[in-house]
C-alpha positions in Angstrom: 121.1 128.9 54.0 120.0 132.1 55.7 121.0 130.6 59.1 124.5 130.0 57.9 124.8 133.6 56.6 123.4 134.9 59.8 125.9 132.9 61.8 128.8 134.2 59.7 127.7 137.8 60.2 127.2 137.4 63.9 130.6 135.7 64.2 132.3 138.6 62.5 130.5 141.0 64.7 131.5 139.1 67.8 135.1 139.0 66.6 135.1 142.8 66.2 133.5 143.3 69.6 136.0 141.0 71.4 139.0 142.7 69.8 137.6 146.2 70.5 137.0 145.3 74.2 140.5 143.8 74.5 142.0 147.0 73.1 139.9 149.1 75.5 141.0 147.0 78.5 144.6 147.0 77.4 144.6 143.2 77.1 146.5 141.2 74.5 144.3 141.0 71.3 143.2 137.5 70.4 143.5 136.6 66.7 140.4 137.2 64.6 140.4 133.6 63.4 140.6 132.1 66.9 137.6 134.3 68.0 135.6 133.2 65.0 136.4 129.5 65.5 135.5 129.6 69.2 132.3 131.5 68.5 131.1 129.2 65.8 131.9 126.1 67.9 129.9 127.5 70.8 126.9 128.4 68.6 126.9 124.9 67.0 127.1 123.3 70.4 124.2 125.2 71.7 122.2 124.5 68.5 123.0 120.8 68.9 121.7 120.8 72.5 118.5 122.5 71.3 117.8 119.6 68.9 117.4 117.0 71.6 
C-alpha cells in the first residue's frame, strides 16, 4: 500500500515539474492527466522488468 501511495505522490511531483519546465521553456503545456498516465506506465514497466 505504501508503494502505491509513494507512486501517486511521485507522479504528482513529476507532473508539476514537467508543467513548470514547459512554462519556463515557453513550450506548450501538456495536460496534467497525460503526464500522470505516462509516468505511471513508465514506472510500472520498469517495475515489471525488475521482477524478472
